[in-house]
C-alpha positions as CSV (number, residue, x, y, z in Angstrom):
1,M,10.3,39.4,-6.3
2,P,8.8,36.5,-5.4
3,V,5.7,36.3,-3.7
4,L,6.6,34.2,-0.8
5,M,9.8,36.5,0.2
6,K,7.4,39.8,-0.8
7,R,5.1,38.1,2.3
8,L,8.0,38.0,4.6
9,L,9.3,41.1,4.1
10,S,6.2,42.9,4.5
11,R,6.2,40.9,7.8
12,K,9.6,42.1,8.6
13,G,8.2,45.8,8.4
14,A,5.0,45.9,9.9
15,S,6.5,44.6,13.2
16,S,9.7,43.5,15.2
17,T,8.7,40.0,15.2
18,P,11.2,38.0,13.1
19,P,10.8,36.6,9.6
20,V,9.2,33.0,9.9
21,P,11.7,30.6,9.2
22,Y,11.1,28.2,6.3
23,S,10.6,24.7,8.4
24,E,8.0,26.5,9.9
25,I,6.4,27.6,6.5
26,G,6.5,24.4,4.7
27,S,5.0,23.0,8.3
28,N,1.8,24.4,7.2
29,S,-0.9,22.8,4.7
30,L,-0.5,25.2,2.0
31,F,3.4,24.2,1.8
32,P,4.0,20.4,2.8
33,Q,7.3,19.4,2.8
34,C,8.9,16.1,2.6
35,G,7.8,13.2,4.5
36,Y,11.3,12.1,4.9
37,V,12.8,13.6,8.2
38,G,16.0,13.3,7.6
39,C,15.4,15.2,4.1
40,K,18.6,18.0,3.4
41,S,16.7,19.6,0.6
42,G,14.6,21.9,2.5
43,W,12.5,22.0,-1.0
44,M,8.8,22.5,-0.6
45,R,6.0,21.3,-3.0
46,L,5.9,24.5,-4.3
47,W,9.0,24.6,-5.9
48,R,8.8,20.6,-6.8
49,G,7.9,19.4,-10.3
50,R,5.5,16.7,-8.7
51,E,2.3,16.6,-6.5
52,F,2.6,12.8,-6.1
53,P,3.3,9.8,-4.8
54,V,1.9,10.1,-1.4
55,F,3.1,7.1,1.1
56,E,0.9,7.0,4.3
57,G,-0.2,10.7,4.4
58,K,2.9,12.0,3.6
59,W,4.7,13.6,0.5
60,A,7.9,12.8,-0.4
61,C,10.2,14.9,-2.6
62,S,12.4,12.5,-4.5
63,P,12.7,9.0,-5.0
64,A,16.0,8.9,-2.8
65,C,13.6,10.4,0.1
66,L,10.6,8.2,-0.5
67,Q,13.4,5.4,-0.8
68,Q,14.3,6.2,2.9
69,M,10.4,6.3,3.8
70,L,9.9,2.7,2.6
71,E,12.7,1.3,4.5
72,A,11.9,2.9,7.9
73,A,8.0,1.6,7.1
74,V,9.5,-2.2,6.5
75,L,11.6,-2.1,9.3
76,R,8.3,-1.1,11.6
77,E,6.7,-3.7,10.2
78,V,9.4,-6.2,10.7
79,H,9.4,-5.1,14.6
80,D,5.8,-4.3,15.5
81,G,3.6,-4.2,12.4
82,N,2.8,-7.9,12.6
83,E,1.7,-7.7,16.8
84,A,-1.9,-7.9,16.7
85,P,-3.8,-8.1,19.9
86,V,-3.4,-11.9,21.4
87,M,-7.0,-13.0,21.6
88,H,-8.5,-15.7,23.8
89,Q,-5.2,-17.5,24.8
90,H,-6.8,-20.6,26.9
91,R,-10.1,-21.3,24.9
92,V,-11.9,-24.3,25.8
93,P,-11.9,-27.1,23.2
94,L,-14.7,-27.7,20.8
95,G,-15.4,-31.0,22.1
96,L,-15.6,-30.2,25.9
97,M,-17.6,-27.4,24.6
98,L,-20.5,-29.4,22.7
99,L,-20.1,-32.1,25.7
100,S,-20.8,-29.5,28.4
101,Q,-23.8,-28.0,26.2
102,G,-25.1,-31.5,26.2
103,H,-24.8,-31.6,22.2
104,I,-22.7,-35.3,22.4
105,T,-22.2,-37.9,24.6
106,H,-18.9,-38.6,26.3
107,E,-18.7,-41.8,24.3
108,Q,-19.1,-39.7,21.3
109,L,-16.6,-37.2,22.3
110,R,-13.9,-40.6,22.8
111,A,-14.5,-42.0,19.5
112,A,-14.2,-38.2,17.8
113,L,-10.9,-37.5,19.6
114,E,-9.8,-41.4,18.7
115,H,-10.3,-40.9,15.2
116,Q,-8.5,-37.4,15.3
117,K,-5.2,-39.3,16.2
118,K,-5.3,-40.8,12.6
119,P,-3.6,-39.1,9.7
120,G,-5.4,-36.6,7.4
121,S,-8.9,-37.6,9.8
122,G,-10.1,-33.7,9.6
123,R,-11.3,-31.9,12.2
124,L,-13.2,-33.1,15.2
125,G,-16.4,-30.5,14.5
126,E,-16.3,-32.0,10.6
127,W,-16.0,-35.6,11.7
128,L,-18.9,-35.3,14.0
129,V,-20.7,-33.5,11.2
130,R,-19.8,-36.4,8.7
131,Q,-21.2,-38.8,11.6
132,K,-24.5,-36.7,11.4
133,I,-24.0,-37.0,15.5
134,I,-24.7,-33.0,15.5
135,D,-25.4,-30.8,12.4
136,E,-23.4,-28.0,11.3
137,D,-25.0,-25.4,12.8
138,R,-24.1,-26.3,16.4
139,V,-20.6,-26.9,15.7
140,V,-19.9,-23.0,14.2
141,R,-22.0,-21.4,17.3
142,A,-20.1,-23.7,19.5
143,L,-16.7,-22.4,17.7
144,G,-18.2,-18.6,17.8
145,A,-18.8,-19.2,21.4
146,Q,-15.0,-20.6,21.6
147,W,-13.2,-17.4,19.8
148,G,-15.9,-15.1,21.4
149,C,-16.9,-13.8,17.9
150,P,-20.1,-13.4,16.1
151,V,-21.3,-16.0,13.5
152,L,-22.9,-14.7,10.4
153,S,-24.3,-15.7,7.3
154,A,-22.4,-15.6,3.9
155,E,-26.1,-16.0,1.8
156,Q,-26.2,-12.4,0.4
157,F,-21.7,-12.5,-0.1
158,N,-21.4,-10.4,-3.2
159,P,-18.0,-11.4,-4.4
160,S,-17.7,-8.5,-7.2
161,A,-18.1,-6.0,-3.9
162,M,-15.7,-7.5,-2.3
163,V,-13.0,-8.6,-4.1
164,P,-10.8,-5.3,-3.9
165,V,-10.9,-5.8,0.0
166,L,-7.9,-8.1,0.1
167,P,-5.2,-9.4,-2.4
168,R,-6.0,-13.0,-4.1
169,L,-2.6,-14.7,-2.8
170,L,-3.4,-13.7,0.5
171,A,-7.1,-14.4,1.0
172,D,-6.3,-18.0,-0.2
173,S,-3.4,-18.2,1.9
174,Y,-4.9,-17.5,5.3
175,G,-8.4,-18.8,4.5
176,A,-10.0,-15.3,5.0
177,L,-13.3,-14.0,3.2
178,P,-14.3,-10.2,3.1
179,L,-17.7,-10.9,4.0
180,R,-19.8,-7.6,3.9
181,L,-19.4,-3.8,5.0
182,A,-21.9,-3.0,7.3
183,G,-23.2,1.0,7.4
184,R,-20.1,2.8,6.6
185,H,-17.2,2.0,8.9
186,L,-17.3,-1.5,9.7
187,L,-16.1,-4.7,7.7
188,Y,-16.7,-8.1,8.8
189,I,-14.1,-10.5,7.5
190,A,-14.8,-14.3,7.9
191,F,-12.8,-17.5,8.6
192,E,-13.6,-21.1,8.2
193,N,-13.4,-22.3,12.0
194,R,-10.9,-20.3,13.6
195,I,-10.0,-16.7,13.3
196,D,-6.5,-15.5,12.3
197,P,-6.0,-11.9,14.7
198,C,-3.0,-11.0,12.0
199,V,-5.1,-10.8,8.6
200,T,-7.7,-8.9,10.8
201,F,-5.1,-6.5,12.2
202,A,-3.5,-5.8,9.0
203,L,-6.5,-5.4,7.1
204,E,-7.7,-2.8,9.5
205,R,-4.7,-0.7,9.5
206,I,-4.5,-1.1,5.6
207,S,-8.6,-0.2,4.9
208,G,-8.8,2.6,7.6
209,L,-12.0,0.6,8.2
210,K,-13.1,-1.0,11.7
211,V,-12.4,-4.8,11.0
212,E,-14.5,-7.3,12.8
213,A,-14.0,-11.3,12.7
214,C,-16.8,-13.7,12.2
215,L,-17.5,-17.3,11.6
216,V,-19.3,-18.7,9.0
217,R,-20.9,-22.5,8.2
218,D,-18.2,-24.7,6.6
219,S,-20.4,-25.1,3.9
220,E,-21.2,-21.5,3.1
221,F,-17.8,-20.6,3.5
222,R,-16.1,-23.0,1.3
223,R,-19.1,-21.8,-1.8
224,S,-18.4,-18.2,-1.2
225,H,-14.6,-18.5,-0.5
226,A,-14.4,-20.4,-4.4
227,E,-16.5,-17.8,-5.5
228,L,-14.1,-15.1,-4.6
229,L,-11.2,-16.8,-5.7
230,R,-12.5,-17.0,-9.3
231,A,-13.3,-13.0,-9.4
232,S,-11.2,-10.6,-11.2
233,F,-8.6,-8.7,-8.4
234,P,-6.7,-5.6,-8.3
235,K,-3.5,-5.9,-10.4
236,T,-0.9,-7.3,-8.1
237,R,2.9,-7.7,-8.5
238,L,4.3,-10.6,-6.5
239,L,8.3,-10.3,-5.6
240,E,10.6,-12.8,-3.6
241,A,12.9,-10.8,-1.5
242,S,16.0,-12.0,0.3
243,S,16.7,-8.5,2.0
244,L,14.5,-6.1,3.3
245,R,16.6,-3.1,1.7
246,G,15.6,-5.1,-1.4
247,V,11.6,-4.5,-0.5
248,A,12.2,-1.4,0.0
249,L,13.7,-0.8,-3.6
250,A,11.2,-2.7,-5.6
251,M,8.2,-0.9,-3.4
252,T,10.0,2.5,-4.2
253,A,10.4,1.6,-7.9
254,M,6.4,1.0,-8.2
255,I,5.5,4.0,-6.4
256,E,7.8,5.8,-8.3
257,E,6.3,4.2,-11.7
258,R,2.4,4.7,-10.7
259,K,2.4,8.1,-8.4
260,P,-0.1,7.2,-6.1
261,V,-2.4,9.7,-4.5
262,K,-2.3,7.6,-1.4
263,A,-0.1,4.0,-0.3
264,R,0.2,2.4,2.7
265,L,2.0,-1.1,3.9
266,V,1.5,-3.8,6.2
267,R,2.8,-6.9,7.3
268,M,0.8,-10.1,7.3
269,H,2.6,-12.8,8.7
270,N,5.5,-13.3,6.1
271,Y,4.1,-11.3,3.8
272,F,4.6,-7.4,2.8
273,W,1.3,-6.1,1.2
274,L,1.9,-2.7,-0.2
275,R,-1.3,-0.9,-1.5
276,L,-1.5,2.1,-3.9
277,W,-4.5,3.9,-4.4
278,C,-4.0,5.2,-8.2
279,N,-7.2,7.2,-9.1
280,S,-7.0,10.8,-7.8
281,A,-11.2,10.6,-8.4
282,V,-11.7,8.4,-5.4
283,E,-13.8,9.6,-2.8
284,E,-13.6,7.5,0.0
285,A,-16.6,9.6,2.2
286,I,-18.6,8.0,-0.7
287,N,-17.6,4.7,-1.0
288,P,-15.3,3.0,1.3
289,L,-14.5,0.6,-0.5
290,P,-12.2,1.0,-3.8
291,A,-13.2,-0.5,-7.2
292,V,-10.6,-3.0,-8.6
293,D,-9.4,-0.5,-11.1
294,E,-9.0,2.1,-8.4
295,V,-6.0,0.2,-6.6
296,E,-2.7,-1.7,-7.2
297,D,-0.9,-4.0,-4.6
298,M,2.7,-5.4,-4.4
299,I,3.0,-8.8,-2.4
300,C,6.8,-9.2,-1.2
301,S,7.5,-12.6,0.7
302,F,10.8,-12.8,2.3
303,S,12.8,-15.5,4.5
304,T,15.2,-14.3,6.3
305,V,14.8,-10.9,8.3
306,E,18.2,-8.8,9.1
């Protein structure tokens, strides 16, 4: 007689309490059930020949159930996964901020604004620096005050340590620089002249860390960002999909192939980013950032939203 059935019968004989339903037994930590809420099999991990994959903290008992979990996650990201907190909608223009701080004159601001109207003229602060009207430090400090974020240095940037944080395509597309880890739970993500709340929000959700946006000087950002893009990133699969179902199918196939111990999905602007942790020996308590060979990514772009 199976051990589980003996246990149920012994409970029934010992008292008048009715046997514990399978659904309740499966909900405890010893016998976790399938993560798809519509699963009809009722089979628990004890009788399944697979422990993985695990997607967003839930085990999938079969490829069909995993696909349903992925489709629900994709729809979630379409509807609200990209909604980062709105920040600083009414920012004082950089030129007016520099003028109020006494760093430039009315004539210099007027000349900068006139130049900015010309095609390919670049940003206002960049032009002021090129004209030697103001130095780079004053511009970035004013931008930091404008965005309400810290201004940090990239002098100690280590690309080999930070390259697993973000796929190359996303770091390049959105001008994001994973700058450094402060302590064990705070990750600084740097931008050149304006922060992107969507990138920060998505990175926080997929990493499980507290992520804070910051600015660095233009010259430091360009140098460090170029170093980052030259480094070796985790393996990444790229996919163009015309339907949300196609996105879910492709991600299901990858997860079934790799059998990750952990997987998470976020949306970053027009990309779905799926990250897989494929190494069961990963100890986030020791190192909150994965190594390059411990994770794999899939980036799915989509042109229409159903």
